[in-house]
C-alpha positions in Angstrom: 27.8 -36.0 19.4 30.9 -35.1 21.3 34.0 -34.4 19.3 36.1 -33.3 22.3 38.5 -36.3 22.0 39.1 -35.7 18.3 39.5 -31.9 18.5 40.8 -31.1 21.9 42.1 -27.6 22.8 45.8 -28.1 22.6 46.7 -24.5 23.5 49.8 -24.1 25.7 49.7 -22.5 29.1 51.4 -19.4 27.8 49.0 -19.1 24.9 46.1 -19.6 27.2 47.4 -16.7 29.4 47.9 -14.5 26.3 44.4 -15.3 25.2 43.0 -14.0 28.5 45.2 -10.8 28.2 46.9 -11.5 31.6 50.5 -10.0 31.1 51.6 -11.0 34.7 50.6 -14.6 34.1 52.4 -14.7 30.8 55.5 -13.3 32.3 55.3 -15.8 35.2 54.9 -18.8 33.0 57.8 -17.7 30.7 60.1 -17.4 33.8 59.2 -20.9 34.6 60.6 -21.9 31.2 57.4 -22.7 29.4 57.5 -22.3 25.6 56.1 -19.3 23.8 56.1 -20.9 20.4 54.3 -24.2 21.0 51.5 -24.4 18.5 48.0 -25.7 19.1 45.9 -27.8 16.8 45.3 -24.7 14.6 48.9 -23.7 14.4 48.4 -20.8 16.8 51.2 -19.8 19.2 50.9 -17.4 22.1 51.6 -14.4 19.9 48.6 -15.2 17.7 46.4 -15.5 20.8 47.6 -12.2 22.2 47.2 -10.4 18.8 43.7 -11.7 18.2 42.7 -10.7 21.7 44.0 -7.2 21.2 46.3 -7.5 24.3 49.0 -5.0 23.6 50.7 -5.8 26.9 50.9 -9.5 26.2 52.2 -8.9 22.7 54.9 -6.6 24.1 55.8 -9.2 26.7 56.1 -12.0 24.1 58.1 -9.9 21.6 60.5 -8.8 24.3 61.0 -12.5 25.3 61.5 -13.5 21.7 64.1 -10.7 21.2 65.9 -11.6 24.4 66.1 -15.2 23.5 68.2 -14.8 20.4 69.0 -12.9 17.2 66.7 -10.3 15.6 66.3 -12.8 12.8 64.7 -15.2 15.2 62.5 -12.5 16.6 61.3 -11.6 13.1 60.6 -15.2 12.4 58.5 -15.4 15.5 56.6 -12.2 14.6 55.8 -13.6 11.2 54.9 -17.2 12.3 51.8 -18.4 10.5 48.8 -20.5 11.6 47.7 -23.5 9.6 45.4 -21.0 7.7 48.4 -18.8 6.8 47.4 -16.1 9.3 50.1 -14.0 10.9 49.7 -12.2 14.2 49.5 -8.9 12.2 46.7 -10.3 10.1 44.7 -11.4 13.2 45.1 -8.0 14.9 44.1 -6.1 11.7 41.2 -8.4 11.1 39.8 -7.4 14.5 40.7 -3.8 14.4 43.4 -3.8 17.1 45.2 -0.6 16.0 47.8 -0.5 18.9 48.7 -4.2 18.4 49.2 -3.8 14.6 51.4 -0.7 15.2 53.5 -2.7 17.7 53.8 -5.7 15.4 54.9 -3.5 12.4 57.5 -2.0 14.6 58.8 -5.5 15.3 59.1 -6.0 11.5 55.9 -7.9 10.8 55.4 -8.7 7.1 52.8 -6.1 6.2 51.8 -7.9 2.9 51.8 -11.5 4.1 49.1 -13.5 2.3 46.9 -16.0 4.0 46.0 -19.3 2.4 42.8 -17.7 0.9 44.8 -14.8 -0.5 43.8 -12.2 2.1 46.3 -9.9 3.8 46.3 -7.5 6.8 45.1 -4.5 4.7 42.3 -6.5 3.1 41.2 -7.9 6.5 41.1 -4.4 8.0 39.1 -3.1 4.9 36.7 -5.9 5.2 36.1 -5.2 8.9 35.7 -1.4 8.3 38.6 -0.5 10.6 39.5 2.9 9.1 42.4 3.8 11.4 44.1 0.4 10.9 43.7 0.9 7.1 45.2 4.3 7.3 48.2 2.9 9.4 48.8 0.1 7.0 48.6 2.3 3.9 51.0 4.8 5.5 53.5 2.0 6.3 53.6 0.9 2.6 51.0 -1.9 2.4 50.5 -3.0 -1.2 47.1 -1.5 -2.1 46.5 -2.8 -5.6 47.2 -6.5 -5.1 44.3 -8.8 -5.9 42.7 -11.0 -3.3 40.1 -13.8 -3.2 39.3 -16.1 -6.1 37.5 -13.3 -7.9 40.6 -11.1 -7.9 39.1 -8.2 -6.0 41.3 -5.5 -4.7 41.0 -3.8 -1.3 39.0 -1.0 -3.1 36.5 -3.4 -4.5 35.9 -4.8 -1.0 35.7 -1.4 0.7 33.0 -0.4 -1.9 31.1 -3.6 -1.6 30.9 -3.3 2.2 29.9 0.4 1.9 32.9 1.6 4.1 32.8 5.1 2.5 35.5 6.6 4.8 37.9 3.9 3.9 37.0 4.4 0.3 38.0 8.1 0.7 41.4 6.9 1.9 41.9 4.3 -0.8 40.9 6.4 -3.8 44.0 8.4 -3.2 46.4 5.5 -3.5 44.5 2.7 -5.4 44.0 2.1 -9.1 40.4 3.3 -9.6 40.0 1.1 -12.7 41.3 -2.2 -11.3 39.3 -5.1 -12.7 38.4 -8.4 -11.2 38.2 -11.6 -13.2 34.9 -10.5 -14.7 36.2 -7.1 -15.8 34.3 -5.4 -13.0 35.7 -2.2 -11.5 35.1 -0.8 -8.0 32.7 1.8 -9.5 30.7 -1.1 -11.1 30.5 -2.8 -7.6 29.2 0.5 -6.1 26.4 0.6 -8.7 25.6 -3.0 -8.3 25.1 -2.9 -4.6 23.6 0.5 -4.4 26.5 2.1 -2.5 25.6 5.6 -3.5 28.1 7.5 -1.3 31.0 5.2 -2.4 29.8 5.7 -6.0 30.0 9.5 -5.6 33.5 9.3 -4.0 34.8 7.2 -6.9 33.3 9.4 -9.6 34.6 12.5 -7.9 38.0 10.9 -7.8 38.0 10.4 -11.5 36.6 6.8 -12.0 35.1 6.1 -15.4 31.2 6.0 -15.2 31.1 4.3 -18.6 33.3 1.3 -17.8 32.1 -2.0 -19.2 32.6 -5.4 -17.7 33.8 -8.4 -19.7 30.2 -9.1 -20.8 29.7 -5.4 -21.8 27.5 -4.6 -18.8 27.8 -1.0 -17.6 27.4 0.4 -14.1 24.2 2.1 -15.4 22.9 -1.3 -16.6 23.6 -3.1 -13.3 22.1 -0.2 -11.2 19.0 -0.3 -13.3 18.8 -4.1 -13.0 19.0 -3.9 -9.2 16.7 -0.9 -8.9 19.1 1.5 -7.3 17.3 4.7 -8.3 19.7 7.2 -6.6 22.7 5.5 -8.3 20.9 5.5 -11.7 20.1 9.3 -11.3 23.7 10.0 -10.3 25.3 8.1 -13.1 23.0 9.7 -15.7 23.8 13.2 -14.3 27.5 12.4 -14.5 27.3 11.4 -18.2 26.6 7.7 -18.3 25.3 6.8 -21.7 22.0 4.9 -21.6 22.3 3.9 -25.2 25.5 1.7 -25.0 24.8 -1.9 -25.9 25.5 -4.0 -22.8 25.5 -7.6 -24.1 27.4 -9.6 -26.6 24.3 -11.6 -27.5 21.8 -8.9 -28.3 21.6 -5.0 -28.0 20.6 -4.9 -24.3 20.3 -1.4 -22.8 19.7 -0.3 -19.2 16.1 0.3 -20.0 15.7 -3.4 -20.7 17.0 -4.3 -17.2 14.6 -1.8 -15.5 11.6 -3.1 -17.5 12.6 -6.8 -16.9 12.8 -6.4 -13.2 9.9 -4.0 -12.8 11.8 -1.1 -11.3 9.3 1.6 -12.3 11.0 4.7 -11.1 14.2 3.7 -12.9 12.2 2.8 -16.0 10.5 6.2 -16.1 13.9 7.9 -15.9 15.4 5.8 -18.6 12.4 6.2 -21.0 13.2 9.9 -21.0 16.8 9.5 -22.0 16.9 6.3 -24.1 16.9 6.6 -27.9 13.5 5.4 -29.2 15.3 3.5 -32.0 15.2 0.5 -29.5 11.4 0.5 -29.9 11.0 -0.3 -33.6 14.5 -0.2 -35.0 15.9 -3.1 -37.1 18.6 -5.0 -35.2 17.2 -3.7 -31.9 14.9 -5.3 -29.2 12.0 -3.4 -27.7 12.0 -3.4 -23.8 8.4 -4.7 -24.2 9.9 -8.2 -24.9 11.7 -8.5 -21.6 8.8 -7.1 -19.7 6.5 -9.7 -21.2 9.1 -12.4 -20.5 9.0 -11.6 -16.7 5.2 -10.8 -16.7 6.0 -7.3 -15.5 2.5 -5.8 -16.1 3.4 -2.4 -14.7 6.5 -2.1 -16.9 4.3 -3.0 -19.9 1.7 -0.5 -18.9 4.2 2.3 -18.6 6.0 1.5 -21.9 2.7 1.4 -23.8 1.5 4.6 -22.2 4.8 6.3 -23.1 4.3 5.5 -26.8 6.2 2.2 -27.2 4.7 0.2 -30.0 2.7 -2.9 -29.0 4.0 -4.5 -32.2 7.7 -3.6 -31.7 10.0 -5.2 -34.2 10.3 -8.8 -35.4 12.9 -10.4 -33.1 12.9 -13.8 -34.7 16.6 -13.4 -35.5 17.7 -12.5 -31.9 15.1 -14.2 -29.7 13.1 -16.5 -31.9 10.0 -14.3 -31.3 7.9 -12.5 -33.8 6.2 -9.9 -31.7 5.5 -9.0 -28.0 1.9 -10.3 -28.4 3.1 -13.7 -29.9 5.5 -13.9 -26.9 2.8 -13.1 -24.4 0.4 -15.7 -25.9 3.0 -18.5 -25.9 3.8 -17.6 -22.3 0.2 -17.8 -21.2 -0.2 -20.8 -19.0 -3.6 -22.5 -18.5 -5.5 -19.2 -18.3 -7.3 -18.0 -21.3 -4.9 -15.0 -21.5 -2.5 -13.1 -19.3 -2.5 -9.5 -18.1 0.3 -8.9 -20.6 -1.9 -10.1 -23.5 -4.8 -8.0 -22.3 -2.7 -4.8 -22.3 -1.1 -5.5 -25.7 -4.5 -6.2 -27.3 -6.0 -3.1 -25.7 -3.0 -1.1 -27.1 -3.7 -2.2 -30.6 -1.2 -5.0 -31.2 -1.4 -6.6 -34.6 -2.4 -10.3 -34.9 -0.6 -12.8 -37.0 -2.0 -16.0 -38.3 -0.3 -17.9 -35.4 -1.8 -15.5 -32.9 -5.3 -16.2 -34.1 -4.8 -19.9 -33.3 -4.7 -19.2 -29.6 -8.2 -17.5 -29.9 -9.9 -20.0 -32.3 -8.3 -23.4 -31.8 -10.0 -23.9 -28.5 -13.5 -24.2 -26.9 -12.6 -21.3 -24.6 -13.8 -18.0 -25.9 -12.3 -15.6 -23.4 -9.4 -14.6 -25.6 -11.6 -14.1 -28.7 -14.1 -12.0 -26.6 -11.2 -9.9 -25.4 -10.0 -9.3 -28.9 -13.4 -8.4 -30.2 -13.8 -5.9 -27.3 -10.9 -3.9 -28.8 -11.0 -4.8 -32.5 -13.6 -3.6 -35.1 -14.3 -6.0 -38.0 -15.1 -3.7 -40.9 -17.0 -4.4 -44.0 -14.9 -6.1 -46.7 -15.4 -3.2 -49.1 -14.0 -0.8 -46.5 -10.8 -2.6 -46.0 -7.4 -1.3 -47.2 -4.1 -3.1 -46.8 -2.5 -0.6 -44.5 -5.4 1.1 -42.8 -6.0 0.6 -39.1 -7.5 3.9 -38.0 -9.6 3.7 -34.8 -13.3 3.2 -35.4 -15.8 3.7 -32.5 -12.8 3.8 -30.2 -11.4 0.5 -31.4 -8.6 -0.5 -33.7 -9.9 -1.7 -37.1 -8.6 -5.0 -38.3 -6.3 -4.7 -41.3 -6.9 -6.6 -44.5 -4.1 -9.0 -43.8 -5.3 -9.6 -40.2 -8.8 -10.4 -41.5 -7.4 -12.7 -44.1 -5.4 -14.6 -41.5 -8.3 -14.7 -39.1 -10.5 -16.3 -41.8 -7.7 -18.7 -42.8 -7.3 -19.9 -39.2 -11.1 -20.1 -38.7 -11.6 -22.2 -41.7 -8.9 -24.6 -40.6 -10.5 -24.8 -37.1 -14.0 -25.8 -38.1 -14.1 -28.3 -35.2 -14.4 -25.3 -32.9 -16.7 -23.3 -35.1 -19.6 -23.6 -32.6 -17.5 -21.6 -30.2 -16.1 -18.9 -32.5 -18.8 -18.5 -35.1 -21.5 -16.7 -33.0 -18.9 -14.3 -31.6 -17.5 -13.4 -35.0 -20.9 -13.0 -36.6 -22.2 -10.9 -33.8 -19.1 -8.8 -34.0 -19.9 -7.9 -37.6 -18.1 -10.5 -39.7 -19.7 -10.8 -43.1 -21.0 -14.4 -43.1 -20.5 -14.8 -46.9 -16.8 -14.8 -46.2 -17.2 -18.2 -44.5 -19.2 -19.7 -47.4 -16.3 -21.9 -48.5 -16.5 -25.6 -49.5 -14.3 -26.6 -46.6 -16.7 -24.9 -44.1 -19.8 -26.5 -45.5 -18.2 -30.0 -45.7 -16.6 -30.0 -42.3 -18.9 -28.0 -40.0 -21.4 -29.6 -37.6 -25.0 -29.6 -38.7 -26.1 -27.1 -36.1 -23.2 -24.8 -37.1 -24.3 -24.9 -40.7 -27.9 -24.0 -39.8 -26.7 -21.1 -37.6 -24.5 -19.8 -40.5 -27.3 -20.1 -43.1 -29.6 -18.1 -40.8 -27.4 -15.1 -41.6 -27.7 -15.6 -45.4 -30.2 -15.9 -48.1 -29.9 -19.7 -48.5 -31.9 -19.6 -51.8 -29.1 -17.7 -53.5 -26.2 -20.1 -52.7 -24.1 -21.1 -55.7 -24.8 -24.5 -57.3 -21.5 -26.0 -56.0 -22.4 -25.0 -52.4 -25.9 -26.3 -52.8 -24.5 -29.6 -54.1 -22.4 -29.9 -50.9 -25.4 -29.3 -48.7 -27.6 -31.8 -50.7 -24.9 -34.4 -50.4 -24.6 -33.9 -46.6 -28.4 -34.2 -46.3 -28.3 -37.4 -48.3 -25.5 -38.8 -46.1 -27.5 -37.7 -43.0 -24.6 -35.6 -41.7 -26.8 -32.5 -41.8 -30.4 -31.9 -41.0 -31.6 -28.5 -42.4 -34.0 -26.3 -40.6 -37.6 -26.6 -42.0 -37.7 -23.1 -43.4 -34.7 -23.9 -45.6 -36.9 -26.0 -47.8 -38.9 -22.9 -48.9 -38.2 -19.4 -50.2 -37.2 -17.0 -47.4 -40.1 -15.1 -46.0 -40.5 -11.3 -46.4 -39.6 -10.5 -42.8 -36.4 -12.6 -43.1 -35.4 -10.8 -46.4 -36.1 -7.5 -44.8 -33.8 -8.4 -41.9 -31.0 -9.3 -44.4 -31.7 -6.0 -46.3 -31.3 -4.0 -43.1 -28.1 -5.8 -42.4 -26.9 -5.0 -45.9 -27.8 -1.3 -45.7 -26.5 -0.7 -42.2 -23.6 -3.1 -42.5 -23.1 -6.0 -40.1 -20.5 -4.1 -38.1 -23.0 -1.3 -37.2 -26.0 -3.5 -36.9 -24.4 -6.0 -34.5 -22.0 -3.9 -32.5 -23.8 -0.6 -31.9 -27.2 0.7 -30.7 -28.1 2.0 -34.1 -30.9 -0.6 -34.4 -32.6 1.0 -31.4 -33.0 4.2 -33.4 -34.8 2.6 -36.4 -38.5 3.5 -36.8 -39.7 0.0 -36.1 -41.5 -1.6 -33.1 -39.2 -2.4 -30.2 -39.9 -6.2 -30.4 -38.2 -6.2 -33.8 -34.9 -4.9 -32.4 -33.8 -8.3 -31.2 -35.1 -9.9 -34.5 -33.0 -7.5 -36.6 -29.9 -8.4 -34.6 -30.6 -12.2 -35.0 -31.1 -12.7 -31.3 -33.8 -15.3 -32.1 -31.3 -17.5 -34.0 -30.4 -20.5 -31.8 -26.7 -21.1 -31.3 -25.0 -24.3 -32.1 -23.7 -26.4 -29.2 -20.1 -27.4 -29.1 -19.5 -31.1 -29.4 -16.8 -31.8 -26.8 -14.1 -34.2 -27.6 -10.8 -34.5 -25.8 -8.7 -32.0 -27.8 -4.9 -32.2 -27.9 -3.0 -29.5 -26.0 -3.0 -26.1 -27.6 0.7 -26.2 -28.4 0.2 -29.5 -30.2 -2.7 -28.0 -32.2 -0.5 -25.1 -33.2 2.3 -27.4 -34.3 -0.3 -29.4 -36.3 -1.7 -26.3 -37.8 1.8 -25.2 -39.0 2.4 -28.5 -40.7 -0.9 -29.2 -42.3 -2.9 -26.0 -42.9 -3.5 -24.6 -46.3 -4.2 -20.9 -47.0 -7.8 -20.4 -48.0 -8.2 -17.2 -50.0 -11.5 -15.5 -49.2 -10.9 -11.8 -49.8 
């Protein structure tokens, strides 16, 4: 599409000659009486063209003509004529780094601080372009150095730091306010840390800028450098006294270590771990960096934090974040996979399980998560449990009494999935009698009941439990195995006795059975490998989150220990 007719080049003949830098032609046209102040469609006159082109000769010619045509006041008005964008000839020359032209215009009384429509000025334009000599000239001639520019209220020093013009920064730190703040309370030093301008950062600090300045949202230079992963800036700020333990948020006690963990800047994270107060790990009113690492699925950050001794349980952050523990957070952020890498590392590190955490492992026909848990957790005998004991056993963390109680509570409220979780729990050493609850016997599938009873002496069940089984058989909701009609045979009783003596935890989870003085074919029998598993009856289950919500609203605690 051709817009030529709408936006034609209306530049005058003198302006066109000035644009080309041809002094002789400019002079010849002016002698013919052609105007030097006829604007084009942008508001540009010949002086603007000459200044923007960096043609000192043409500028000199035009200024001489303007001075000869009238009073000095008229010449000053011509020098300071503005385009439709509010740009003066001095601004255009400074913007393009034309030192000689700027010097000539200033001599002709150009307004050194004239603002454009977008609040820029000759000095800001020269700073932005990195024209050191022009900046030095304007500063020496009295340019206002601390005026704010742009909608964000940046000063020239902010812009010089942002662009990384270190030599210009060296000039400006001697005349500018080092602590000037933009509309977000951000100082030039903060900008240097944010954009990784290490040399500028060092110049500012050496000039006396405050390394602990805080923005309006309480963010510090150390926080922003950690967030952006600028290792050299982080090291320099810490070496110069920046405090890594200053809270950097109005909403929660965020520290630089949180920013490094959240964005996976491992080198920065290692440095901050060494200097950050460990109260952030477990302290009340604090937030462990594990939470933010889990939030962003930063596996490497999680790995390093756990390796350096940060607790996989952290503190309860329900008040701040609505989250109970890093593990709970990782589980709820797991998508369609059985579990995430974050979950795997937290479980391996010994994270404690709450009642709600167990739902993710038991309220599903997928057993991957439960298998992962049982790889790293040891289910002890009930008589060995103590409320606060979780010492490692066989290289694994032992479930605490409260954890086992909550596991059983969830299991007995998820009987529909018992064909999936029951074999795993029993083979992991769970005492089967803990599941002999009326609810289990009433709700479990027939095959599940038979599998459970294979681990018990069915002849010694209590009368109420036998009554439930008899009723189910009458109702034809359970068909018992043939051997349940008679007294258990001696081999079966011996198997139960071996289980009782050794303990189900040792019998099912170690190779101790291989050391017993019995024929090798009996090894599998002693470990119940001959017992057929129940098959899971598939039905379209509701989404896991719906099952969790339903569990919260309907479950009852079943006391079994």
